[in-house]
All heavy atoms as a GROMACS GRO file, in nm:
protein
  609
    1MET      N    1  10.434  11.112  11.344
    1MET     CA    2  10.322  11.196  11.311
    1MET      C    3  10.283  11.275  11.436
    1MET      O    4  10.276  11.221  11.545
    1MET     CB    5  10.205  11.109  11.263
    1MET     CG    6  10.087  11.192  11.222
    1MET     SD    7   9.955  11.097  11.147
    1MET     CE    8  10.030  11.055  10.993
    2ASP      N    9  10.257  11.402  11.417
    2ASP     CA   10  10.222  11.486  11.530
    2ASP      C   11  10.071  11.486  11.554
    2ASP      O   12   9.995  11.423  11.481
    2ASP     CB   13  10.274  11.627  11.507
    2ASP     CG   14  10.220  11.688  11.378
    2ASP    OD1   15  10.164  11.613  11.297
    2ASP    OD2   16  10.234  11.811  11.362
    3ALA      N   17  10.030  11.557  11.656
    3ALA     CA   18   9.889  11.558  11.695
    3ALA      C   19   9.801  11.622  11.587
    3ALA      O   20   9.687  11.579  11.567
    3ALA     CB   21   9.872  11.633  11.826
    4ALA      N   22   9.853  11.722  11.517
    4ALA     CA   23   9.774  11.787  11.412
    4ALA      C   24   9.746  11.689  11.297
    4ALA      O   25   9.636  11.687  11.242
    4ALA     CB   26   9.846  11.911  11.360
    5GLY      N   27   9.845  11.607  11.262
    5GLY     CA   28   9.824  11.508  11.156
    5GLY      C   29   9.721  11.405  11.195
    5GLY      O   30   9.637  11.365  11.113
    6ILE      N   31   9.727  11.361  11.319
    6ILE     CA   32   9.629  11.263  11.368
    6ILE      C   33   9.490  11.324  11.369
    6ILE      O   34   9.392  11.259  11.331
    6ILE     CB   35   9.670  11.212  11.507
    6ILE    CG1   36   9.799  11.131  11.494
    6ILE    CG2   37   9.560  11.128  11.569
    6ILE    CD1   38   9.861  11.093  11.626
    7LEU      N   39   9.480  11.450  11.408
    7LEU     CA   40   9.350  11.518  11.410
    7LEU      C   41   9.294  11.533  11.270
    7LEU      O   42   9.174  11.510  11.247
    7LEU     CB   43   9.365  11.655  11.477
    7LEU     CG   44   9.236  11.736  11.489
    7LEU    CD1   45   9.138  11.664  11.581
    7LEU    CD2   46   9.267  11.874  11.541
    8ILE      N   47   9.378  11.567  11.174
    8ILE     CA   48   9.332  11.582  11.035
    8ILE      C   49   9.282  11.448  10.981
    8ILE      O   50   9.178  11.441  10.915
    8ILE     CB   51   9.444  11.640  10.947
    8ILE    CG1   52   9.465  11.786  10.982
    8ILE    CG2   53   9.411  11.625  10.799
    8ILE    CD1   54   9.585  11.849  10.917
    9ILE      N   55   9.355  11.340  11.009
    9ILE     CA   56   9.313  11.208  10.962
    9ILE      C   57   9.183  11.166  11.031
    9ILE      O   58   9.095  11.106  10.968
    9ILE     CB   59   9.425  11.105  10.983
    9ILE    CG1   60   9.541  11.138  10.889
    9ILE    CG2   61   9.376  10.964  10.959
    9ILE    CD1   62   9.664  11.055  10.909
   10ALA      N   63   9.165  11.200  11.158
   10ALA     CA   64   9.040  11.169  11.228
   10ALA      C   65   8.923  11.247  11.169
   10ALA      O   66   8.813  11.191  11.152
   10ALA     CB   67   9.055  11.200  11.377
   11VAL      N   68   8.945  11.372  11.134
   11VAL     CA   69   8.839  11.452  11.071
   11VAL      C   70   8.806  11.392  10.934
   11VAL      O   71   8.688  11.383  10.897
   11VAL     CB   72   8.882  11.600  11.060
   11VAL    CG1   73   8.790  11.678  10.969
   11VAL    CG2   74   8.886  11.663  11.197
   12CYS      N   75   8.907  11.350  10.860
   12CYS     CA   76   8.883  11.287  10.730
   12CYS      C   77   8.805  11.156  10.748
   12CYS      O   78   8.721  11.121  10.665
   12CYS     CB   79   9.014  11.261  10.657
   12CYS     SG   80   9.089  11.412  10.596
   13GLY      N   81   8.833  11.083  10.854
   13GLY     CA   82   8.757  10.962  10.884
   13GLY      C   83   8.611  10.993  10.910
   13GLY      O   84   8.522  10.922  10.862
   14ALA      N   85   8.585  11.102  10.982
   14ALA     CA   86   8.446  11.143  11.007
   14ALA      C   87   8.378  11.184  10.877
   14ALA      O   88   8.261  11.152  10.855
   14ALA     CB   89   8.442  11.257  11.108
   15ILE      N   90   8.451  11.250  10.790
   15ILE     CA   91   8.395  11.287  10.659
   15ILE      C   92   8.368  11.162  10.576
   15ILE      O   93   8.266  11.152  10.507
   15ILE     CB   94   8.490  11.384  10.586
   15ILE    CG1   95   8.494  11.517  10.660
   15ILE    CG2   96   8.445  11.406  10.441
   15ILE    CD1   97   8.601  11.612  10.610
   16GLY      N   98   8.457  11.063  10.584
   16GLY     CA   99   8.435  10.936  10.515
   16GLY      C  100   8.311  10.865  10.565
   16GLY      O  101   8.236  10.806  10.486
   17ILE      N  102   8.287  10.870  10.695
   17ILE     CA  103   8.166  10.811  10.752
   17ILE      C  104   8.043  10.882  10.696
   17ILE      O  105   7.945  10.818  10.657
   17ILE     CB  106   8.169  10.817  10.906
   17ILE    CG1  107   8.273  10.720  10.959
   17ILE    CG2  108   8.032  10.788  10.966
   17ILE    CD1  109   8.298  10.732  11.107
   18TYR      N  110   8.049  11.014  10.689
   18TYR     CA  111   7.935  11.089  10.637
   18TYR      C  112   7.911  11.059  10.488
   18TYR      O  113   7.796  11.043  10.446
   18TYR     CB  114   7.956  11.239  10.658
   18TYR     CG  115   7.846  11.323  10.600
   18TYR    CD1  116   7.722  11.328  10.661
   18TYR    CD2  117   7.864  11.392  10.482
   18TYR    CE1  118   7.619  11.401  10.608
   18TYR    CE2  119   7.761  11.467  10.427
   18TYR     CZ  120   7.639  11.471  10.490
   18TYR     OH  121   7.537  11.544  10.435
   19ILE      N  122   8.017  11.052  10.410
   19ILE     CA  123   8.003  11.023  10.268
   19ILE      C  124   7.941  10.884  10.248
   19ILE      O  125   7.852  10.865  10.166
   19ILE     CB  126   8.139  11.034  10.196
   19ILE    CG1  127   8.184  11.179  10.194
   19ILE    CG2  128   8.131  10.979  10.055
   19ILE    CD1  129   8.327  11.196  10.144
   20ARG      N  130   7.986  10.788  10.326
   20ARG     CA  131   7.928  10.652  10.315
   20ARG      C  132   7.783  10.651  10.362
   20ARG      O  133   7.700  10.581  10.306
   20ARG     CB  134   8.014  10.556  10.396
   20ARG     CG  135   7.962  10.414  10.402
   20ARG     CD  136   7.976  10.344  10.267
   20ARG     NE  137   7.908  10.218  10.267
   20ARG     CZ  138   7.966  10.101  10.282
   20ARG    NH1  139   8.096  10.094  10.294
   20ARG    NH2  140   7.895   9.991  10.282
   21TYR      N  141   7.751  10.731  10.462
   21TYR     CA  142   7.614  10.742  10.510
   21TYR      C  143   7.523  10.797  10.401
   21TYR      O  144   7.412  10.748  10.381
   21TYR     CB  145   7.609  10.832  10.634
   21TYR     CG  146   7.471  10.866  10.680
   21TYR    CD1  147   7.394  10.772  10.749
   21TYR    CD2  148   7.415  10.991  10.656
   21TYR    CE1  149   7.266  10.803  10.791
   21TYR    CE2  150   7.288  11.022  10.698
   21TYR     CZ  151   7.213  10.928  10.765
   21TYR     OH  152   7.087  10.958  10.807
   22GLU      N  153   7.571  10.897  10.329
   22GLU     CA  154   7.492  10.955  10.220
   22GLU      C  155   7.478  10.858  10.103
   22GLU      O  156   7.380  10.865  10.030
   22GLU     CB  157   7.554  11.086  10.172
   22GLU     CG  158   7.538  11.199  10.269
   22GLU     CD  159   7.393  11.240  10.287
   22GLU    OE1  160   7.317  11.240  10.189
   22GLU    OE2  161   7.355  11.270  10.402
   23ALA      N  162   7.573  10.769  10.085
   23ALA     CA  163   7.569  10.673   9.974
   23ALA      C  164   7.496  10.545  10.009
   23ALA      O  165   7.490  10.454   9.926
   23ALA     CB  166   7.711  10.640   9.930
   24ARG      N  167   7.437  10.536  10.125
   24ARG     CA  168   7.378  10.410  10.172
   24ARG      C  169   7.259  10.365  10.089
   24ARG      O  170   7.230  10.247  10.082
   24ARG     CB  171   7.339  10.421  10.319
   24ARG     CG  172   7.218  10.506  10.343
   24ARG     CD  173   7.192  10.530  10.491
   24ARG     NE  174   7.072  10.606  10.511
   24ARG     CZ  175   7.062  10.737  10.498
   24ARG    NH1  176   7.167  10.807  10.464
   24ARG    NH2  177   6.948  10.799  10.519
   25GLU      N  178   7.188  10.457  10.025
   25GLU     CA  179   7.069  10.418   9.950
   25GLU      C  180   7.099  10.393   9.803
   25GLU      O  181   7.008  10.361   9.727
   25GLU     CB  182   6.962  10.525   9.966
   25GLU     CG  183   6.911  10.532  10.107
   25GLU     CD  184   6.804  10.636  10.125
   25GLU    OE1  185   6.754  10.689  10.025
   25GLU    OE2  186   6.769  10.663  10.241
   26SER      N  187   7.224  10.408   9.763
   26SER     CA  188   7.258  10.380   9.623
   26SER      C  189   7.263  10.228   9.603
   26SER      O  190   7.255  10.151   9.699
   26SER     CB  191   7.391  10.443   9.586
   26SER     OG  192   7.495  10.383   9.657
   27ARG      N  193   7.278  10.187   9.479
   27ARG     CA  194   7.281  10.043   9.452
   27ARG      C  195   7.402   9.974   9.513
   27ARG      O  196   7.394   9.863   9.561
   27ARG     CB  197   7.284  10.019   9.302
   27ARG     CG  198   7.156  10.046   9.235
   27ARG     CD  199   7.172  10.018   9.088
   27ARG     NE  200   7.045  10.035   9.023
   27ARG     CZ  201   6.998   9.949   8.936
   27ARG    NH1  202   7.067   9.844   8.903
   27ARG    NH2  203   6.882   9.970   8.880
   28ARG      N  204   7.515  10.039   9.506
   28ARG     CA  205   7.640   9.978   9.553
   28ARG      C  206   7.715  10.073   9.646
   28ARG      O  207   7.814  10.134   9.605
   28ARG     CB  208   7.727   9.942   9.434
   28ARG     CG  209   7.665   9.841   9.346
   28ARG     CD  210   7.756   9.808   9.231
   28ARG     NE  211   7.674   9.757   9.123
   28ARG     CZ  212   7.668   9.811   9.005
   28ARG    NH1  213   7.739   9.915   8.975
   28ARG    NH2  214   7.590   9.759   8.913
   29PRO      N  215   7.675  10.086   9.770
   29PRO     CA  216   7.746  10.178   9.860
   29PRO      C  217   7.888  10.131   9.892
   29PRO      O  218   7.975  10.211   9.922
   29PRO     CB  219   7.659  10.182   9.985
   29PRO     CG  220   7.583  10.055   9.983
   29PRO     CD  221   7.563  10.022   9.837
   30TRP      N  222   7.913  10.002   9.879
   30TRP     CA  223   8.047   9.948   9.908
   30TRP      C  224   8.147   9.992   9.803
   30TRP      O  225   8.268   9.992   9.827
   30TRP     CB  226   8.042   9.796   9.915
   30TRP     CG  227   7.980   9.734   9.794
   30TRP    CD1  228   7.849   9.702   9.779
   30TRP    CD2  229   8.044   9.701   9.671
   30TRP    NE1  230   7.828   9.650   9.654
   30TRP    CE2  231   7.946   9.650   9.585
   30TRP    CE3  232   8.174   9.710   9.625
   30TRP    CZ2  233   7.975   9.607   9.456
   30TRP    CZ3  234   8.202   9.668   9.497
   30TRP    CH2  235   8.104   9.618   9.414
   31LEU      N  236   8.098  10.032   9.684
   31LEU     CA  237   8.188  10.074   9.577
   31LEU      C  238   8.267  10.198   9.618
   31LEU      O  239   8.384  10.214   9.581
   31LEU     CB  240   8.108  10.099   9.450
   31LEU     CG  241   8.186  10.124   9.323
   31LEU    CD1  242   8.273  10.002   9.291
   31LEU    CD2  243   8.092  10.152   9.208
   32LEU      N  244   8.206  10.286   9.695
   32LEU     CA  245   8.274  10.405   9.745
   32LEU      C  246   8.394  10.366   9.830
   32LEU      O  247   8.504  10.422   9.814
   32LEU     CB  248   8.178  10.491   9.826
   32LEU     CG  249   8.240  10.608   9.900
   32LEU    CD1  250   8.276  10.718   9.800
   32LEU    CD2  251   8.148  10.658  10.007
   33THR      N  252   8.377  10.270   9.917
   33THR     CA  253   8.486  10.224  10.002
   33THR      C  254   8.598  10.162   9.919
   33THR      O  255   8.716  10.189   9.944
   33THR     CB  256   8.434  10.122  10.105
   33THR    OG1  257   8.325  10.179  10.175
   33THR    CG2  258   8.542  10.084  10.204
   34VAL      N  259   8.562  10.086   9.818
   34VAL     CA  260   8.662  10.023   9.732
   34VAL      C  261   8.743  10.128   9.657
   34VAL      O  262   8.866  10.120   9.648
   34VAL     CB  263   8.595   9.924   9.636
   34VAL    CG1  264   8.692   9.875   9.531
   34VAL    CG2  265   8.536   9.807   9.712
   35VAL      N  266   8.676  10.229   9.604
   35VAL     CA  267   8.745  10.334   9.529
   35VAL      C  268   8.839  10.412   9.620
   35VAL      O  269   8.955  10.439   9.585
   35VAL     CB  270   8.643  10.427   9.461
   35VAL    CG1  271   8.710  10.552   9.406
   35VAL    CG2  272   8.570  10.354   9.350
   36LEU      N  273   8.792  10.448   9.738
   36LEU     CA  274   8.878  10.522   9.832
   36LEU      C  275   8.998  10.439   9.874
   36LEU      O  276   9.111  10.490   9.883
   36LEU     CB  277   8.798  10.565   9.955
   36LEU     CG  278   8.700  10.679   9.933
   36LEU    CD1  279   8.614  10.698  10.057
   36LEU    CD2  280   8.773  10.808   9.899
   37ALA      N  281   8.977  10.310   9.899
   37ALA     CA  282   9.088  10.223   9.938
   37ALA      C  283   9.187  10.206   9.823
   37ALA      O  284   9.309  10.202   9.845
   37ALA     CB  285   9.036  10.088   9.984
   38ALA      N  286   9.137  10.199   9.699
   38ALA     CA  287   9.226  10.186   9.584
   38ALA      C  288   9.311  10.312   9.564
   38ALA      O  289   9.430  10.303   9.534
   38ALA     CB  290   9.145  10.156   9.459
   39VAL      N  291   9.250  10.428   9.582
   39VAL     CA  292   9.327  10.553   9.571
   39VAL      C  293   9.432  10.560   9.681
   39VAL      O  294   9.546  10.599   9.657
   39VAL     CB  295   9.232  10.674   9.576
   39VAL    CG1  296   9.309  10.804   9.588
   39VAL    CG2  297   9.143  10.677   9.453
   40PHE      N  298   9.394  10.520   9.802
   40PHE     CA  299   9.489  10.519   9.913
   40PHE      C  300   9.606  10.426   9.884
   40PHE      O  301   9.722  10.461   9.904
   40PHE     CB  302   9.418  10.477  10.041
   40PHE     CG  303   9.510  10.447  10.156
   40PHE    CD1  304   9.581  10.549  10.217
   40PHE    CD2  305   9.526  10.318  10.202
   40PHE    CE1  306   9.667  10.522  10.322
   40PHE    CE2  307   9.612  10.291  10.306
   40PHE     CZ  308   9.681  10.394  10.367
   41LEU      N  309   9.576  10.308   9.833
   41LEU     CA  310   9.682  10.211   9.802
   41LEU      C  311   9.772  10.262   9.690
   41LEU      O  312   9.895  10.249   9.698
   41LEU     CB  313   9.619  10.077   9.764
   41LEU     CG  314   9.716   9.962   9.740
   41LEU    CD1  315   9.794   9.932   9.867
   41LEU    CD2  316   9.640   9.840   9.695
   42ALA      N  317   9.712  10.321   9.587
   42ALA     CA  318   9.793  10.375   9.476
   42ALA      C  319   9.885  10.486   9.525
   42ALA      O  320  10.003  10.491   9.488
   42ALA     CB  321   9.701  10.426   9.366
   43LEU      N  322   9.833  10.575   9.607
   43LEU     CA  323   9.917  10.683   9.658
   43LEU      C  324  10.027  10.630   9.750
   43LEU      O  325  10.137  10.682   9.753
   43LEU     CB  326   9.832  10.786   9.733
   43LEU     CG  327   9.747  10.878   9.646
   43LEU    CD1  328   9.656  10.962   9.733
   43LEU    CD2  329   9.835  10.966   9.560
   44SER      N  330   9.994  10.526   9.825
   44SER     CA  331  10.094  10.467   9.915
   44SER      C  332  10.207  10.401   9.838
   44SER      O  333  10.324  10.415   9.874
   44SER     CB  334  10.030  10.362  10.006
   44SER     OG  335   9.935  10.420  10.088
   45LEU      N  336  10.172  10.329   9.732
   45LEU     CA  337  10.274  10.254   9.659
   45LEU      C  338  10.352  10.339   9.560
   45LEU      O  339  10.466  10.308   9.529
   45LEU     CB  340  10.208  10.138   9.586
   45LEU     CG  341  10.146  10.031   9.675
   45LEU    CD1  342  10.077   9.926   9.592
   45LEU    CD2  343  10.250   9.967   9.765
   46LEU      N  344  10.290  10.445   9.508
   46LEU     CA  345  10.355  10.526   9.407
   46LEU      C  346  10.425  10.650   9.461
   46LEU      O  347  10.473  10.731   9.384
   46LEU     CB  348  10.252  10.567   9.301
   46LEU     CG  349  10.186  10.452   9.226
   46LEU    CD1  350  10.079  10.506   9.134
   46LEU    CD2  351  10.289  10.372   9.150
   47LYS      N  352  10.427  10.665   9.592
   47LYS     CA  353  10.485  10.785   9.654
   47LYS      C  354  10.636  10.790   9.634
   47LYS      O  355  10.707  10.702   9.679
   47LYS     CB  356  10.453  10.788   9.802
   47LYS     CG  357  10.504  10.912   9.872
   47LYS     CD  358  10.467  10.910  10.018
   47LYS     CE  359  10.562  10.821  10.089
   47LYS     NZ  360  10.627  10.862  10.204
   48PRO      N  361  10.684  10.893   9.566
   48PRO     CA  362  10.829  10.908   9.554
   48PRO      C  363  10.889  10.946   9.689
   48PRO      O  364  10.822  11.007   9.772
   48PRO     CB  365  10.847  11.022   9.454
   48PRO     CG  366  10.713  11.050   9.398
   48PRO     CD  367  10.612  10.992   9.490
   49PRO      N  368  11.013  10.912   9.714
   49PRO     CA  369  11.074  10.946   9.841
   49PRO      C  370  11.082  11.098   9.861
   49PRO      O  371  11.119  11.171   9.770
   49PRO     CB  372  11.214  10.885   9.834
   49PRO     CG  373  11.226  10.818   9.703
   49PRO     CD  374  11.101  10.838   9.626
   50GLY      N  375  11.046  11.141   9.978
   50GLY     CA  376  11.057  11.282  10.013
   50GLY      C  377  10.944  11.370   9.964
   50GLY      O  378  10.952  11.491   9.976
   51GLN      N  379  10.839  11.314   9.910
   51GLN     CA  380  10.727  11.393   9.860
   51GLN      C  381  10.620  11.407   9.967
   51GLN      O  382  10.546  11.313   9.995
   51GLN     CB  383  10.668  11.329   9.734
   51GLN     CG  384  10.757  11.334   9.615
   51GLN     CD  385  10.772  11.477   9.564
   51GLN    OE1  386  10.678  11.555   9.569
   51GLN    NE2  387  10.891  11.509   9.519
   52GLU      N  388  10.612  11.524  10.028
   52GLU     CA  389  10.516  11.544  10.135
   52GLU      C  390  10.373  11.556  10.084
   52GLU      O  391  10.279  11.522  10.154
   52GLU     CB  392  10.554  11.667  10.215
   52GLU     CG  393  10.673  11.641  10.305
   52GLU     CD  394  10.769  11.757  10.303
   52GLU    OE1  395  10.734  11.862  10.252
   52GLU    OE2  396  10.880  11.738  10.354
   53LEU      N  397  10.357  11.606   9.962
   53LEU     CA  398  10.222  11.619   9.907
   53LEU      C  399  10.155  11.482   9.894
   53LEU      O  400  10.039  11.465   9.928
   53LEU     CB  401  10.224  11.689   9.771
   53LEU     CG  402  10.088  11.705   9.703
   53LEU    CD1  403   9.997  11.792   9.788
   53LEU    CD2  404  10.104  11.763   9.566
   54PHE      N  405  10.231  11.384   9.846
   54PHE     CA  406  10.176  11.249   9.836
   54PHE      C  407  10.144  11.193   9.974
   54PHE      O  408  10.044  11.123   9.992
   54PHE     CB  409  10.275  11.156   9.764
   54PHE     CG  410  10.263  11.158   9.616
   54PHE    CD1  411  10.322  11.258   9.542
   54PHE    CD2  412  10.190  11.061   9.550
   54PHE    CE1  413  10.311  11.260   9.405
   54PHE    CE2  414  10.178  11.062   9.412
   54PHE     CZ  415  10.239  11.162   9.339
   55ALA      N  416  10.227  11.224  10.072
   55ALA     CA  417  10.201  11.176  10.208
   55ALA      C  418  10.074  11.239  10.265
   55ALA      O  419   9.994  11.172  10.330
   55ALA     CB  420  10.319  11.206  10.298
   56ILE      N  421  10.053  11.367  10.237
   56ILE     CA  422   9.932  11.435  10.284
   56ILE      C  423   9.809  11.377  10.216
   56ILE      O  424   9.709  11.345  10.281
   56ILE     CB  425   9.943  11.587  10.260
   56ILE    CG1  426  10.050  11.646  10.350
   56ILE    CG2  427   9.810  11.656  10.283
   56ILE    CD1  428  10.088  11.788  10.314
   57LEU      N  429   9.816  11.362  10.083
   57LEU     CA  430   9.702  11.304  10.011
   57LEU      C  431   9.676  11.160  10.053
   57LEU      O  432   9.561  11.117  10.061
   57LEU     CB  433   9.727  11.310   9.860
   57LEU     CG  434   9.728  11.450   9.799
   57LEU    CD1  435   9.768  11.443   9.654
   57LEU    CD2  436   9.595  11.518   9.816
   58CYS      N  437   9.782  11.087  10.082
   58CYS     CA  438   9.768  10.949  10.128
   58CYS      C  439   9.698  10.945  10.265
   58CYS      O  440   9.611  10.862  10.288
   58CYS     CB  441   9.906  10.885  10.136
   58CYS     SG  442   9.904  10.712  10.177
   59GLY      N  443   9.735  11.036  10.353
   59GLY     CA  444   9.670  11.042  10.484
   59GLY      C  445   9.524  11.079  10.473
   59GLY      O  446   9.438  11.022  10.542
   60ILE      N  447   9.493  11.173  10.385
   60ILE     CA  448   9.353  11.215  10.367
   60ILE      C  449   9.269  11.102  10.310
   60ILE      O  450   9.162  11.070  10.362
   60ILE     CB  451   9.347  11.341  10.279
   60ILE    CG1  452   9.403  11.461  10.356
   60ILE    CG2  453   9.204  11.369  10.233
   60ILE    CD1  454   9.420  11.585  10.272
   61THR      N  455   9.317  11.040  10.202
   61THR     CA  456   9.238  10.930  10.142
   61THR      C  457   9.233  10.809  10.235
   61THR      O  458   9.132  10.737  10.237
   61THR     CB  459   9.292  10.889  10.005
   61THR    OG1  460   9.430  10.854  10.018
   61THR    CG2  461   9.275  10.999   9.904
   62GLY      N  462   9.338  10.787  10.312
   62GLY     CA  463   9.336  10.678  10.409
   62GLY      C  464   9.232  10.701  10.517
   62GLY      O  465   9.161  10.610  10.557
   63GLY      N  466   9.223  10.825  10.563
   63GLY     CA  467   9.120  10.859  10.662
   63GLY      C  468   8.980  10.844  10.607
   63GLY      O  469   8.890  10.791  10.674
   64LEU      N  470   8.960  10.890  10.484
   64LEU     CA  471   8.828  10.876  10.420
   64LEU      C  472   8.791  10.729  10.403
   64LEU      O  473   8.678  10.687  10.431
   64LEU     CB  474   8.828  10.946  10.284
   64LEU     CG  475   8.832  11.098  10.284
   64LEU    CD1  476   8.854  11.150  10.144
   64LEU    CD2  477   8.705  11.156  10.343
   65ALA      N  478   8.888  10.649  10.356
   65ALA     CA  479   8.861  10.506  10.335
   65ALA      C  480   8.835  10.435  10.467
   65ALA      O  481   8.745  10.350  10.476
   65ALA     CB  482   8.979  10.441  10.262
   66ALA      N  483   8.910  10.469  10.569
   66ALA     CA  484   8.890  10.404  10.699
   66ALA      C  485   8.754  10.440  10.757
   66ALA      O  486   8.685  10.354  10.814
   66ALA     CB  487   9.002  10.446  10.796
   67GLY      N  488   8.712  10.565  10.743
   67GLY     CA  489   8.581  10.605  10.792
   67GLY      C  490   8.469  10.535  10.718
   67GLY      O  491   8.372  10.488  10.779
   68ALA      N  492   8.481  10.526  10.585
   68ALA     CA  493   8.378  10.458  10.506
   68ALA      C  494   8.374  10.309  10.541
   68ALA      O  495   8.266  10.250  10.552
   68ALA     CB  496   8.405  10.477  10.357
   69LEU      N  497   8.489  10.249  10.560
   69LEU     CA  498   8.493  10.107  10.597
   69LEU      C  499   8.434  10.085  10.735
   69LEU      O  500   8.358   9.990  10.757
   69LEU     CB  501   8.638  10.056  10.592
   69LEU     CG  502   8.659   9.910  10.628
   69LEU    CD1  503   8.591   9.821  10.526
   69LEU    CD2  504   8.807   9.880  10.635
   70LEU      N  505   8.465  10.172  10.828
   70LEU     CA  506   8.411  10.160  10.964
   70LEU      C  507   8.259  10.170  10.963
   70LEU      O  508   8.192  10.090  11.028
   70LEU     CB  509   8.472  10.269  11.053
   70LEU     CG  510   8.430  10.271  11.198
   70LEU    CD1  511   8.481  10.145  11.268
   70LEU    CD2  512   8.484  10.394  11.266
   71TYR      N  513   8.206  10.266  10.888
   71TYR     CA  514   8.060  10.278  10.879
   71TYR      C  515   7.998  10.154  10.816
   71TYR      O  516   7.894  10.105  10.863
   71TYR     CB  517   8.021  10.402  10.799
   71TYR     CG  518   7.873  10.421  10.788
   71TYR    CD1  519   7.802  10.477  10.892
   71TYR    CD2  520   7.803  10.380  10.675
   71TYR    CE1  521   7.665  10.493  10.885
   71TYR    CE2  522   7.667  10.395  10.666
   71TYR     CZ  523   7.598  10.452  10.771
   71TYR     OH  524   7.463  10.467  10.763
   72GLY      N  525   8.061  10.103  10.711
   72GLY     CA  526   8.009   9.983  10.646
   72GLY      C  527   8.006   9.863  10.740
   72GLY      O  528   7.910   9.787  10.742
   73LEU      N  529   8.111   9.847  10.819
   73LEU     CA  530   8.115   9.735  10.913
   73LEU      C  531   8.012   9.751  11.024
   73LEU      O  532   7.945   9.654  11.062
   73LEU     CB  533   8.255   9.723  10.974
   73LEU     CG  534   8.364   9.673  10.880
   73LEU    CD1  535   8.500   9.681  10.949
   73LEU    CD2  536   8.335   9.531  10.838
   74ILE      N  537   7.998   9.872  11.074
   74ILE     CA  538   7.900   9.895  11.181
   74ILE      C  539   7.759   9.866  11.131
   74ILE      O  540   7.680   9.800  11.199
   74ILE     CB  541   7.912  10.039  11.235
   74ILE    CG1  542   8.041  10.054  11.315
   74ILE    CG2  543   7.793  10.075  11.322
   74ILE    CD1  544   8.074  10.196  11.355
   75MET      N  545   7.728   9.914  11.012
   75MET     CA  546   7.593   9.891  10.958
   75MET      C  547   7.568   9.745  10.926
   75MET      O  548   7.457   9.696  10.944
   75MET     CB  549   7.571   9.975  10.832
   75MET     CG  550   7.557  10.123  10.859
   75MET     SD  551   7.407  10.164  10.948
   75MET     CE  552   7.457  10.178  11.116
   76ARG      N  553   7.669   9.673  10.881
   76ARG     CA  554   7.651   9.531  10.852
   76ARG      C  555   7.618   9.454  10.980
   76ARG      O  556   7.528   9.369  10.981
   76ARG     CB  557   7.777   9.473  10.789
   76ARG     CG  558   7.764   9.325  10.758
   76ARG     CD  559   7.879   9.276  10.677
   76ARG     NE  560   7.886   9.343  10.549
   76ARG     CZ  561   7.832   9.295  10.437
   76ARG    NH1  562   7.767   9.180  10.440
   76ARG    NH2  563   7.844   9.359  10.324
   77PHE      N  564   7.688   9.480  11.089
   77PHE     CA  565   7.661   9.409  11.214
   77PHE      C  566   7.532   9.458  11.280
   77PHE      O  567   7.467   9.383  11.350
   77PHE     CB  568   7.779   9.422  11.309
   77PHE     CG  569   7.898   9.342  11.265
   77PHE    CD1  570   8.020   9.405  11.242
   77PHE    CD2  571   7.891   9.207  11.242
   77PHE    CE1  572   8.130   9.333  11.201
   77PHE    CE2  573   7.999   9.134  11.201
   77PHE     CZ  574   8.119   9.198  11.180
   78ARG      N  575   7.497   9.581  11.259
   78ARG     CA  576   7.375   9.634  11.317
   78ARG      C  577   7.252   9.573  11.252
   78ARG      O  578   7.151   9.549  11.316
   78ARG     CB  579   7.372   9.785  11.299
   78ARG     CG  580   7.316   9.855  11.416
   78ARG     CD  581   7.321  10.001  11.392
   78ARG     NE  582   7.362  10.063  11.515
   78ARG     CZ  583   7.355  10.190  11.536
   78ARG    NH1  584   7.316  10.270  11.441
   78ARG    NH2  585   7.390  10.239  11.651
   79LYS      N  586   7.258   9.550  11.121
   79LYS     CA  587   7.144   9.492  11.050
   79LYS      C  588   7.121   9.348  11.091
   79LYS      O  589   7.008   9.300  11.090
   79LYS     CB  590   7.167   9.498  10.899
   79LYS     CG  591   7.151   9.637  10.843
   79LYS     CD  592   7.172   9.637  10.694
   79LYS     CE  593   7.159   9.776  10.638
   79LYS     NZ  594   7.184   9.779  10.494
   80LYS      N  595   7.226   9.276  11.127
   80LYS     CA  596   7.211   9.135  11.165
   80LYS      C  597   7.146   9.119  11.301
   80LYS      O  598   7.082   9.021  11.328
   80LYS     CB  599   7.348   9.067  11.165
   80LYS     CG  600   7.400   9.044  11.026
   80LYS     CD  601   7.529   8.967  11.030
   80LYS     CE  602   7.580   8.943  10.889
   80LYS     NZ  603   7.705   8.871  10.887
   81SER      N  604   7.165   9.216  11.390
   81SER     CA  605   7.110   9.200  11.525
   81SER      C  606   6.977   9.268  11.541
   81SER      O  607   6.912   9.311  11.455
   81SER     CB  608   7.207   9.256  11.627
   81SER     OG  609   7.238   9.391  11.600
   0.00000   0.00000   0.00000
């Protein structure tokens, strides 16, 4: 993966953090993380060989899911202390 791909995934992670931040007051903010992770897993497992579109979508949803998960973990530990 080149630097542009890593940068795009990092930006998607930041967007995932923002989306989870906006969902924090809903009843189930963790549901967003579960849905993003499920889409990432489905795209990862169902990707046909040589399909770059699936790889791009997988990277984007993976970045979003990782950002949402990171925000959820940070907030969980922050509330305890």
